[in-house]
C-alpha positions in Angstrom: -6.8 -42.7 38.4 -7.9 -39.4 40.0 -6.5 -37.5 37.0 -8.2 -39.7 34.5 -11.6 -39.3 36.4 -11.0 -35.7 36.7 -10.2 -35.2 32.9 -13.1 -37.6 31.9 -15.4 -35.3 34.2 -13.8 -32.1 32.3 -14.5 -33.8 28.8 -18.2 -34.6 30.0 -19.1 -31.4 31.4 -17.3 -29.4 28.6 -15.3 -27.3 31.0 -13.8 -24.5 28.7 -10.0 -24.4 28.4 -9.9 -20.7 28.8 -11.3 -21.0 32.4 -8.8 -20.3 35.1 -7.7 -23.3 37.6 -9.7 -22.2 40.8 -13.1 -21.6 38.7 -12.5 -24.9 37.2 -12.1 -26.6 40.5 -15.4 -24.8 41.7 -17.2 -25.7 38.6 -16.1 -29.5 38.8 -17.1 -29.3 42.7 -20.6 -28.0 41.9 -21.2 -30.4 39.1 -19.9 -33.4 41.4 -22.3 -32.4 44.3 -25.2 -31.7 41.7 -24.7 -35.4 40.0 -24.4 -37.2 43.3 -27.6 -35.6 44.3 -29.3 -36.5 41.1 -27.9 -40.1 41.3 -29.1 -40.6 45.1 -32.8 -39.4 44.3 -32.7 -41.5 41.2 -31.7 -44.6 43.6 -34.3 -43.8 46.0 -36.9 -43.7 43.3 -35.7 -47.3 41.8 -35.8 -48.5 45.2 -39.6 -47.5 45.6 -40.5 -49.0 42.5 -38.5 -52.3 43.0 -40.8 -54.6 45.3 -37.7 -56.8 46.1 -35.7 -54.0 47.4 -32.5 -55.1 45.4 -31.0 -52.9 42.9 -30.4 -54.7 39.3 -26.9 -55.3 38.7 -25.1 -52.9 36.3 -22.7 -53.8 33.4 -19.0 -54.4 34.2 -17.9 -51.7 31.8 -19.5 -48.6 30.2 -18.2 -47.3 26.7 -18.2 -43.5 26.1 -17.7 -42.2 23.0 -16.1 -38.6 23.9 -15.4 -35.9 21.3 -15.5 -32.7 23.5 -14.7 -29.8 21.3 -15.1 -30.6 17.5 -18.0 -32.9 17.5 -19.0 -31.6 14.0 -15.6 -32.3 12.4 -14.2 -35.6 11.7 -10.6 -34.6 12.9 -9.1 -33.0 15.7 -6.6 -30.3 15.7 -3.7 -32.3 17.0 -3.7 -34.7 14.3 -3.7 -31.8 11.6 -1.0 -30.0 13.6 1.1 -33.0 13.5 0.2 -34.1 10.0 1.8 -30.8 8.5 4.6 -30.1 11.0 6.1 -33.7 10.6 5.2 -33.8 6.7 3.7 -37.1 7.0 3.0 -38.4 3.5 1.9 -41.6 4.7 -0.6 -40.2 7.3 -2.0 -37.8 4.6 -2.5 -40.8 2.0 -4.3 -42.8 4.8 -6.7 -39.9 5.3 -7.5 -39.6 1.6 -5.1 -36.8 0.9 -6.2 -33.2 0.6 -9.4 -34.0 -0.5 -10.1 -36.3 2.4 -8.7 -33.6 4.9 -11.2 -31.1 3.3 -14.0 -33.3 3.6 -13.1 -33.9 7.3 -13.1 -30.4 8.3 -16.3 -29.6 6.3 -14.6 -27.7 3.3 -15.5 -27.5 -0.2 -12.1 -27.3 -2.2 -13.4 -25.4 -4.8 -16.0 -23.1 -3.0 -14.3 -22.9 0.2 -16.3 -22.6 3.6 -19.6 -21.0 4.3 -18.0 -18.3 6.0 -21.2 -17.2 8.2 -20.8 -16.1 11.6 -21.9 -19.2 13.2 -19.6 -21.3 11.0 -16.5 -18.9 11.9 -17.3 -19.2 15.4 -17.6 -23.0 15.3 -14.4 -23.3 13.7 -12.5 -20.9 16.0 -14.0 -22.9 18.9 -12.9 -26.2 17.7 -9.4 -25.2 16.2 -8.4 -21.8 17.7 -8.1 -18.6 16.1 -5.4 -16.9 14.1 -3.6 -14.8 17.0 -0.6 -15.5 18.7 0.2 -15.1 22.4 2.6 -12.3 23.1 4.7 -11.4 26.3 3.0 -8.9 28.5 3.3 -5.2 27.6 5.6 -3.2 29.8 3.9 -1.1 32.7 4.3 2.5 33.2 6.4 1.7 36.7 8.9 0.0 34.5 9.7 3.1 32.4 9.7 5.0 35.7 12.5 2.8 36.9 14.2 2.8 33.7 14.2 6.6 33.6 15.9 6.5 37.0 18.7 4.3 35.7 19.9 7.1 33.3 23.4 8.4 34.0 22.6 12.0 33.6 19.6 12.0 36.0 22.0 10.0 38.6 24.3 13.1 38.4 21.8 15.5 38.7 20.2 13.9 41.7 23.8 13.7 43.4 24.2 17.3 42.5 20.7 18.3 43.8 21.4 16.4 47.1 24.6 18.2 47.3 23.3 21.7 46.6 20.3 21.0 49.1 22.8 19.9 51.7 25.1 22.8 51.3 22.5 25.3 50.9 20.7 24.5 54.1 24.2 24.5 55.9 25.2 27.8 54.5 21.9 29.8 54.4 19.5 27.7 56.9 16.3 25.7 55.9 14.4 28.7 55.4 16.3 29.9 52.3 18.9 27.1 51.7 16.7 24.7 50.1 15.9 26.7 47.1 18.6 25.8 44.6 18.6 22.0 45.7 14.8 22.0 45.8 14.6 23.3 42.3 16.7 21.0 41.0 14.9 17.9 42.4 11.7 19.4 41.1 13.4 19.6 37.7 14.7 16.3 37.7 11.5 14.6 38.8 9.7 16.5 36.1 12.0 15.1 33.4 11.8 11.7 34.8 7.9 11.8 34.8 7.9 13.4 31.2 10.3 10.9 30.0 8.6 7.9 31.5 5.1 9.1 30.2 6.6 9.7 26.7 8.3 6.2 26.6 5.0 4.5 27.9 3.0 6.1 25.3 5.7 5.5 22.6 5.5 1.8 23.6 1.9 1.7 23.5 1.9 3.5 20.1 4.5 0.9 18.8 2.2 -1.9 19.8 -0.9 -0.2 17.9 1.3 0.2 14.8 2.3 -3.5 15.1 -1.2 -4.4 15.3 -1.8 -2.4 12.1 1.1 -3.6 10.2 0.4 -7.4 11.0 -3.4 -6.9 9.9 -2.7 -8.3 6.4 -5.4 -8.8 4.0 -5.6 -12.4 2.7 -7.3 -13.7 -0.4 -9.7 -16.4 0.5 -12.6 -18.3 -1.3 -15.8 -18.4 0.7 -19.2 -19.4 -0.5 -17.6 -19.8 -4.1 -16.4 -16.1 -4.2 -13.0 -14.8 -4.0 -12.6 -12.2 -1.3 -10.2 -10.4 1.1 -10.4 -11.0 5.0 -8.2 -10.1 7.6 -5.4 -12.3 8.6 -6.6 -12.5 12.1 -10.3 -13.7 10.7 -8.5 -16.8 8.9 -9.8 -20.1 10.1 -9.0 -23.8 9.7 -10.7 -25.0 6.4 -10.3 -21.6 4.5 -9.1 -22.0 1.0 -6.3 -19.2 0.6 -5.0 -18.1 -2.9 -1.4 -17.3 -3.1 0.5 -15.1 -5.4 4.2 -14.0 -5.8 5.3 -12.0 -2.7 2.4 -13.0 -0.3 3.2 -14.3 3.1 1.8 -17.8 3.7 -0.9 -16.9 6.7 -1.1 -20.2 8.3 -0.1 -23.9 8.1 -1.8 -25.7 5.4 -1.9 -28.2 2.5 -1.4 -27.3 -1.3 -4.7 -27.7 -3.4 -3.3 -26.8 -6.8 -1.4 -24.2 -8.7 1.6 -23.8 -11.0 5.5 -23.3 -10.4 4.9 -22.4 -6.7 8.2 -21.6 -4.9 8.2 -21.1 -1.3 11.1 -19.2 0.4 11.4 -20.9 3.7 14.6 -19.0 4.9 12.6 -17.4 8.0 11.8 -20.9 9.2 15.1 -23.2 8.3 17.5 -20.4 7.5 18.1 -22.1 4.2 18.2 -19.5 1.2 17.3 -22.2 -1.4 13.6 -21.8 -2.6 11.3 -25.1 -2.1 9.0 -26.2 -4.8 5.4 -27.0 -3.5 3.4 -29.6 -5.3 0.7 -32.6 -5.0 3.3 -35.3 -4.9 6.8 -34.7 -3.2 5.9 -31.6 -1.0 2.2 -30.6 -0.4 3.1 -28.7 3.0 3.1 -25.2 3.5 4.1 -23.3 6.7 3.0 -19.8 8.3 5.6 -17.3 8.2 7.1 -18.2 4.8 7.0 -16.3 1.4 6.0 -17.0 -2.0 9.0 -16.5 -4.1 7.5 -17.4 -7.7 4.2 -19.1 -9.2 0.8 -19.2 -7.7 -1.5 -21.4 -6.0 -4.2 -22.3 -3.4 -3.7 -23.8 -0.3 -6.2 -25.5 2.5 -5.7 -24.0 6.0 -5.1 -26.8 8.5 -3.8 -24.8 11.5 -3.6 -21.4 12.5 -2.3 -19.3 15.6 -0.6 -21.0 18.2 -1.1 -24.3 16.5 1.6 -23.5 13.8 5.2 -23.7 14.2 5.5 -19.8 13.6 2.9 -19.0 16.2 4.8 -21.0 18.8 8.0 -19.2 17.7 6.4 -15.6 17.5 4.9 -16.0 21.2 8.4 -15.8 22.7 9.3 -12.9 20.4 8.8 -9.3 21.5 9.5 -6.1 19.7 12.1 -4.0 21.0 10.6 -0.5 21.2 13.5 1.1 22.9 15.1 1.5 19.4 17.5 4.5 19.3 17.6 6.5 16.1 21.2 7.5 14.8 20.5 11.1 15.8 19.5 10.0 19.4 22.5 8.2 19.7 24.6 11.2 18.6 23.0 13.6 20.9 23.4 11.3 23.8 27.0 10.8 22.9 27.2 14.9 22.8 25.1 14.9 26.0 27.5 12.6 27.6 30.7 14.6 26.2 29.4 17.9 27.6 28.8 16.4 30.9 32.2 15.0 31.0 33.6 18.4 30.1 31.4 20.2 32.8 32.8 17.6 35.5 36.4 18.2 34.4 35.7 22.1 34.4 33.9 21.9 37.8 36.7 19.8 39.5 39.4 22.2 38.0 37.5 25.1 39.6 37.0 23.3 42.8 40.8 22.7 43.0 41.7 26.2 42.1 39.4 27.7 44.5 40.2 25.4 47.4 44.0 26.1 46.8 43.4 29.7 46.5 41.5 29.7 49.6 44.0 27.6 51.8 47.0 29.7 50.5 45.5 32.7 51.8 44.8 34.4 48.3 41.2 35.1 48.9 39.6 37.9 50.7 36.5 38.8 52.5 34.2 42.0 51.8 36.2 44.0 54.2 39.3 43.2 52.4 40.7 40.7 55.0 42.2 37.4 54.3 39.6 34.5 54.6 42.0 31.9 55.7 44.6 32.5 58.3 45.7 29.2 59.3 44.7 28.2 62.8 43.5 31.6 63.8 40.5 30.7 61.4 37.4 29.1 63.0 36.4 25.7 61.8 32.9 27.0 61.1 34.2 29.5 59.0 36.4 27.0 57.0 33.3 24.7 56.3 31.2 27.5 55.3 34.0 28.7 52.9 34.4 25.1 51.5 30.6 24.5 51.4 30.4 27.5 49.0 33.4 26.5 46.8 31.6 23.0 46.3 28.4 24.7 45.7 29.8 26.7 42.8 31.5 23.5 41.4 28.0 21.6 41.7 26.4 24.7 39.9 28.8 24.4 36.7 27.8 20.6 36.6 24.2 21.3 36.6 24.2 24.3 34.0 26.7 22.2 31.7 24.6 18.8 31.5 21.8 19.5 28.8 19.5 16.9 30.4 16.4 18.1 28.2 18.0 17.3 24.9 17.6 13.4 24.6 14.0 13.8 25.8 13.4 16.8 23.3 14.2 14.3 20.4 12.2 11.5 22.0 9.1 13.9 22.1 9.8 15.2 18.4 10.1 11.9 17.0 7.0 10.4 19.1 4.9 13.2 17.9 6.0 13.0 14.3 5.2 9.3 14.0 1.9 9.9 15.5 1.0 12.7 12.7 2.7 10.6 10.1 0.2 7.7 10.8 -2.7 10.3 10.7 -1.2 11.4 7.1 -1.1 7.8 5.8 2.5 6.6 6.7 3.2 4.0 9.0 6.8 4.3 10.3 8.3 0.8 11.0 11.9 1.9 12.0 12.1 5.2 14.1 15.3 6.1 12.4 13.4 6.6 9.3 11.6 9.7 10.7 15.0 11.8 10.7 16.6 10.3 7.8 13.7 11.3 5.7 14.3 14.9 6.4 17.7 14.6 4.9 16.7 13.1 1.6 18.0 14.4 -1.6 16.4 12.3 -4.1 13.3 10.3 -4.3 13.2 7.0 -6.8 9.4 6.6 -7.1 7.3 3.8 -9.1 4.6 4.9 -11.5 1.8 2.7 -11.0 -0.6 3.2 -8.1 1.9 5.8 -6.7 1.7 8.5 -9.3 -1.2 6.8 -10.7 -4.7 6.0 -9.5 -4.0 2.3 -9.9 -7.7 2.1 -11.5 -7.2 0.5 -14.9 -9.4 0.2 -17.7 -8.9 -0.9 -21.3 -9.7 1.8 -23.8 -8.1 0.8 -27.0 -8.3 -2.6 -28.6 -6.2 -3.3 -31.9 -6.7 -6.4 -34.0 -4.0 -6.5 -36.7 -3.3 -3.2 -37.6 -7.2 -2.2 -37.2 -8.6 -0.2 -34.2 -11.9 -2.1 -33.0 -13.4 1.2 -32.0 -17.1 0.2 -32.2 -18.8 -3.3 -32.1 -16.6 -6.5 -31.9 -19.1 -8.3 -34.2 -16.7 -7.9 -37.2 -14.1 -10.0 -35.8 -13.6 -13.6 -36.7 -15.1 -16.0 -34.5 -11.8 -18.1 -34.4 -9.7 -15.2 -33.6 -12.3 -14.0 -30.7 -12.2 -17.6 -29.3 -8.5 -17.6 -29.1 -8.3 -14.2 -27.6 -11.1 -15.3 -24.8 -9.1 -18.6 -24.2 -5.9 -16.4 -23.7 -7.6 -14.1 -21.4 -9.6 -16.6 -19.1 -6.6 -19.2 -18.9 -3.5 -17.1 -18.6 -4.6 -14.9 -15.8 -4.2 -15.1 -11.7 -7.4 -12.9 -11.7 -11.1 -14.0 -11.1 -14.5 -13.0 -11.7 -17.5 -13.5 -9.6 -21.3 -13.1 -9.9 -23.7 -14.2 -7.2 -26.7 -14.3 -9.9 -27.3 -13.5 -13.5 -28.8 -10.2 -12.4 -25.8 -9.1 -10.1 -22.7 -7.2 -11.2 -19.5 -9.0 -11.6 -16.9 -8.7 -8.9 -13.1 -8.8 -10.2 -10.2 -9.8 -8.1 -6.3 -9.9 -9.0 -3.8 -7.2 -9.9 -5.4 -3.9 -11.4 -4.1 -5.0 -14.8 -5.6 -8.6 -14.5 -9.0 -6.9 -13.3 -8.8 -4.4 -16.2 -8.3 -7.0 -18.9 -11.0 -9.4 -17.3 -13.5 -6.7 -17.2 -13.0 -5.9 -20.8 -13.2 -9.5 -22.0 -16.2 -10.5 -20.0 -18.3 -7.1 -20.4 -17.1 -6.2 -23.9 -16.4 -9.6 -25.5 -19.0 -11.5 -23.5 -16.6 -14.0 -22.5 -17.8 -16.8 -20.3 -14.9 -17.3 -17.9 -16.1 -20.6 -16.4 -16.8 -22.1 -19.7 -13.4 -21.4 -20.9 -11.8 -23.0 -17.8 -14.0 -26.2 -18.0 -13.3 -26.6 -21.7 -9.5 -27.1 -21.4 -6.8 -28.6 -19.1 -4.1 -26.4 -18.0 -0.7 -28.5 -18.7 2.0 -26.0 -17.5 2.1 -22.2 -16.4 4.9 -19.5 -16.3 4.0 -17.0 -14.1 4.7 -13.3 -14.7 7.3 -11.5 -12.9 9.1 -7.8 -13.2 12.0 -9.5 -15.0 10.2 -11.2 -17.9 7.4 -8.9 -18.1 5.2 -11.6 -19.7 3.2 -14.7 -18.5 2.4 -18.0 -20.4 0.1 -20.9 -20.2 0.2 -24.2 -21.8 -3.3 -25.9 -22.3 -4.8 -28.9 -23.9 -8.4 -28.7 -25.3 -10.8 -31.4 -24.1 -12.7 -31.3 -27.3 -10.3 -32.3 -29.7 -7.0 -33.0 -27.5 -5.3 -30.1 -29.5 -2.3 -28.3 -27.7 -2.1 -24.7 -27.4 0.3 -21.9 -26.1 -1.1 -18.6 -24.9 1.2 -15.6 -24.0 0.3 -12.1 -22.4 2.7 -9.2 -21.5 4.4 -6.0 -22.4 3.4 -5.2 -26.1 7.1 -5.0 -27.6 8.3 -8.0 -25.6 5.5 -10.3 -27.3 5.6 -8.6 -30.5 9.3 -9.7 -30.8 8.2 -13.4 -30.1 5.8 -13.2 -33.1 6.5 -14.1 -36.6 2.8 -13.6 -37.9 -0.7 -12.1 -36.9 -4.4 -12.2 -37.5 -6.5 -9.6 -39.1 -10.0 -9.2 -37.9 -11.4 -11.5 -40.6 -9.2 -14.1 -39.0 -6.6 -14.3 -42.0 -3.0 -14.9 -40.7 -0.4 -12.8 -42.2 3.3 -12.9 -42.2 5.1 -10.4 -39.8 8.1 -9.2 -41.6 10.4 -6.2 -40.5 7.9 -3.7 -42.2 5.0 -5.0 -40.6 6.7 -4.8 -37.3 7.6 -1.3 -37.6 4.0 -0.6 -38.2 3.0 -2.5 -34.9 5.7 -0.4 -33.3 4.2 2.8 -34.3 0.7 1.5 -33.0 2.4 0.8 -29.8 4.2 4.1 -29.7 0.9 6.0 -30.3 -0.9 4.2 -27.5 2.0 4.9 -24.9 2.2 8.5 -25.9 -1.6 8.8 -24.9 -0.2 7.4 -21.6 -1.7 3.9 -22.2 -0.1 0.8 -20.9 0.1 -1.6 -24.0 -0.5 -5.5 -23.5 -0.3 -8.0 -26.3 -1.8 -11.6 -26.8 0.0 -14.1 -28.8 -0.7 -17.9 -29.6 0.5 -20.8 -31.3 -0.8 -24.4 -31.6 2.0 -27.2 -31.1 2.3 -31.0 -31.6 2.3 -33.8 -29.3 5.9 -34.2 -30.0 6.9 -30.7 -29.6 4.8 -30.7 -26.2 7.0 -33.5 -24.8 10.3 -32.2 -26.0 9.3 -28.8 -24.5 8.4 -30.3 -21.1 11.8 -32.0 -20.9 13.2 -28.5 -20.4 10.0 -27.2 -18.7 9.5 -24.4 -21.1 7.0 -23.2 -23.1 7.5 -22.3 -27.0 8.7 -18.7 -27.1 9.1 -17.9 -30.9 7.1 -18.2 -34.2 4.1 -17.0 -32.3 0.9 -15.6 -33.9 0.0 -11.9 -32.6 -3.9 -12.1 -31.5 -4.3 -8.4 -30.7 -3.1 -5.4 -28.5 -5.1 -3.5 -25.7 -4.2 0.0 -24.2 -5.0 0.4 -20.7 -5.5 3.7 -19.1 -4.4 4.5 -15.6 -5.0 8.2 -14.7 -2.7 10.3 -12.8 -3.8 10.7 -8.9 -5.0 14.4 -8.2 -2.5 16.4 -6.4 0.6 14.5 -7.7 1.8 17.2 -9.8 1.6 19.8 -6.7 3.3 17.1 -4.6 6.0 16.7 -6.9 6.7 20.5 -7.7 6.7 20.9 -3.5 9.5 18.2 -3.3 11.5 19.9 -6.4 11.0 23.4 -4.5 12.5 21.6 -1.3 15.6 20.9 -3.2 14.6 17.1 -3.8 15.0 15.4 -7.1 12.3 13.1 -8.3 13.3 10.1 -10.5 10.5 7.7 -11.9 11.5 4.1 -12.4 9.0 2.0 -14.0 8.5 -1.0 -16.1 6.3 0.6 -18.7 7.7 1.5 -22.2 9.5 4.7 -22.7 6.8 6.6 -24.5 4.0 5.8 -21.7 6.7 6.5 -18.9 7.5 10.0 -20.6 3.8 11.0 -21.2 3.2 10.1 -17.5 6.3 12.0 -16.1 5.3 15.0 -18.2 1.9 15.0 -17.0 3.0 14.7 -13.4 5.8 17.4 -13.5 8.7 15.2 -13.3 9.9 16.0 -17.0 9.5 19.4 -18.6 8.1 19.4 -22.1 11.2 20.6 -23.4 13.2 17.8 -21.9 13.5 15.4 -25.0 14.7 11.6 -24.8 18.1 13.0 -26.3 19.3 15.1 -23.2 19.7 12.1 -21.2 16.8 12.8 -18.9 15.1 9.8 -20.1 16.6 6.1 -20.6 15.7 2.4 -20.9 16.8 0.1 -18.0 18.7 -2.1 -20.3 20.7 0.9 -21.7 21.6 2.0 -18.0 22.4 -1.4 -17.1 25.0 -1.6 -20.0 26.6 1.8 -19.0 30.1 1.4 -17.5 30.5 2.3 -13.9 31.9 5.4 -14.8 29.1 6.4 -17.4 26.3 5.5 -14.7 28.0 7.7 -12.2 28.2 10.6 -14.5 24.7 10.2 -16.0 22.7 9.3 -12.7 21.9 12.6 -11.6 20.7 13.6 -15.1 18.3 10.8 -15.2 14.7 11.8 -14.6 12.9 8.7 -15.9 13.9 5.1 -16.3 11.6 3.0 -18.6 11.3 -0.8 -18.9 13.5 -1.0 -15.8 13.8 -4.2 -13.9 14.3 -4.3 -9.7 18.3 -4.8 -10.6 18.2 -1.6 -12.4 16.4 0.3 -9.6 19.3 -1.2 -7.2 21.9 0.0 -9.4 20.5 3.4 -9.6 20.2 3.6 -5.8 24.0 2.2 -5.4 25.1 5.0 -7.9 23.3 7.8 -6.0 24.5 6.8 -2.7 28.0 6.6 -4.1 27.9 10.1 -5.3 26.8 11.3 -1.7 22.9 11.5 -2.3 20.5 10.4 0.6 18.1 8.4 -1.2 14.5 7.4 -0.6 13.0 4.5 -2.7 9.4 3.2 -3.1 8.6 -0.2 -4.2 5.8 -2.8 -4.0 7.2 -5.8 -5.5 8.9 -8.9 -4.1 12.1 -8.0 -6.3 12.0 -4.4 -5.1 13.3 -5.7 -1.6 17.0 -5.3 -2.4 16.4 -1.6 -3.6 14.4 -1.1 -0.7 17.2 -2.2 1.7 20.0 -0.6 -0.2 18.4 2.7 0.1 18.5 5.0 3.0 14.8 5.2 3.5 12.7 2.3 1.9 9.1 3.4 1.4 6.8 0.5 0.6 3.2 0.5 -0.7 0.4 -0.6 1.8 -2.4 -1.6 -0.7 -0.4 -2.9 -3.5 2.9 -4.0 -1.9 3.8 -7.4 -1.1 4.5 -8.7 2.3 8.4 -9.1 1.2 8.5 -5.4 0.3 6.8 -4.3 3.4 9.2 -6.3 5.6 12.1 -4.5 3.8 11.0 -1.0 4.1 11.3 1.7 6.8 8.0 3.1 6.2 4.9 1.9 4.9 2.7 4.4 2.7 -0.8 3.1 3.5 -2.5 4.9 0.6 0.0 4.2 -2.2 0.1 8.0 -2.9 3.0 10.2 -3.8 1.5 13.0 -1.9 1.8 10.9 1.3 5.8 10.6 0.4 6.0 14.4 0.3 4.0 14.7 3.6 6.6 12.2 5.1 9.4 14.1 3.7 7.9 17.5 5.3 7.8 15.6 8.8 11.2 14.7 8.4 12.3 18.1 7.9 10.2 19.2 11.0 12.0 16.8 13.3 15.5 18.4 12.4 13.9 21.8 12.6 12.6 21.2 16.1 15.8 19.6 17.4 17.8 22.5 15.9 15.6 25.0 17.9 16.0 23.3 21.0 19.8 23.1 20.7 20.0 26.9 20.0 17.5 27.5 23.2 19.8 24.9 25.2 23.1 26.7 24.2 21.7 30.1 25.2 20.5 29.0 28.4 23.9 27.4 29.3 25.8 30.4 28.4 23.7 33.1 30.1 25.0 32.4 33.7 28.4 32.9 32.1 
């Protein structure tokens, strides 16, 4: 009963859950005294006003409606957490489905939450923030104790103690402490520096962990799509999910298409789970989007998620040893063992020589004469012999070598972070110094990833000036294909404001062109049609499609968008500017191929749009196989997107080549675009044509025999129209030839190549979370120049260690 009263008082007085137990007890005690005095004073007033002197009887019960923390919401956190964790379909239906949950937590499914400072604070107070409890960080004292546990340090301390004792015995306290005391000072200096270094490295790892975990999430707030930090996510947020994204919190599926989730991090099952309205609308924090796209309603964040509970018990191991550190520690141990063996051998030989009378003093007399020799003389002689053996051990053990490696790696990591490279695995610092080949992407790494449509072809005519000459019917179909076959979005606060575009750089460029140049109303297009099926873009297919039904006449249309030559191969007709449909025979296809090659040779990325209308029967037949029509399409138009090279890339490529590192560009663009960019960046020389074997397509490389791939891998400088599997094949071939390979990647499908490579380099801006987790180093600015900087710091690590070993060997040999 007392527990019930106490909890009731806590609810009534709204004692914060974060207050410590002693403070909470004082808070309750003060409140109890204050309440009792108030009740007592009210009773006295009531007695004074009541002439009869009797108190009126109270009711036999009191009804209290207590909703302590989330009075402004119609559902509490416990119910939300249980709903998703247990995948309770029945309870979800009782609460009105996703719409009912959204209403209960004051969220507009289309426009998201308000997102103001007060709204965010109110939601964090009611449902918690998106942060995990972590085990306490290790103190400096912990690293000090760890340093004392080192075997080398223990041997040195023992040697110092012996040297000190023997020195005092032989030379007296005034002069005898020099050798032993110096060793003690040196050992304690090594311990202090090692402890400080490890402590600072631990703190740096914590800092890097915070940076690497600070993922930017696409959310909808106040009807506007925007990016926020994962730590700022709150219950009620509407999150946009795309291929490769990490699900940032527990939640419910709102809408989307072909959404496949990889739950292996939670369940261990490798099979992807389909998420939809009917069978499985539940999404869990920490899982990854394997395919498709969608929107989710956040219902639990931080410690209220299953992932949060799991992560609170996991701490990152910052005592990771690099391969070089392990090898040098082994070397130190081996040298120490050899030193001990030599010391024992010297000790044995000197003792034998002394006790057999083969040693003489300064005057030429035998030092040991059996029973005639004084005990003090024997002890002094033995102490001198042991001291010589101890000196050998002290000199032989290179105690500074592991420390030098640790300091070099820690310093390099710090400088790499300042140079836009975040090291996720310590071993990558040293391995990067040995790299002989770098396989790099084009988009965003060699180029600026600031795309803009600069060419538009309708039929075989370039639309350089106004689009007023284009047939309204064709123009409407292009607008329809752009607005409905996209994962991007456009937002404008008011008619006078400028548009804000979100999505991939390619999507943003196409949307910007359609809205600003073609005067497309994206919202109007979406309202006029119902989306029936979507095939999301991925790097294997290099295209995306959508099946829609127009509300006006119930006609069904298929729209495709993707790599120009891929879409062209699916078409049997095309529209000209006047809206006349013409046959697309082999001769006409060759004309379009020349147009595509012309744009590509000017470093333009070519995207094509195609369309067809299907009957109700064709729709039903197609949906049985859940596939869109892929042949006999009508080509709507071609656009050329310019992505300029990054400034400084050519210089960085030349620096790498001068350092003996081969640069290979592996891209999904067509062969002409890839070749033009490679020449511009300095990867290809103008004289290197396609017939020299320097430029190949992914399909061609894939179809080589193993022997042919091994023979030609070194010669290839550019691989165009490549898939992630082609990149993996290239990495495997180069490694088999003895190369040390670094690979850049940003997509989910790049993960196998990033793991296979000796050094995986993921992109911090465009890279998916799957790619980042598979990599060793994250390039924060997506710039190839930063890759060259990482290579330089890797070389620096080896140079520093080489210099220290030279110094150590010199100092070891000098006494001899």
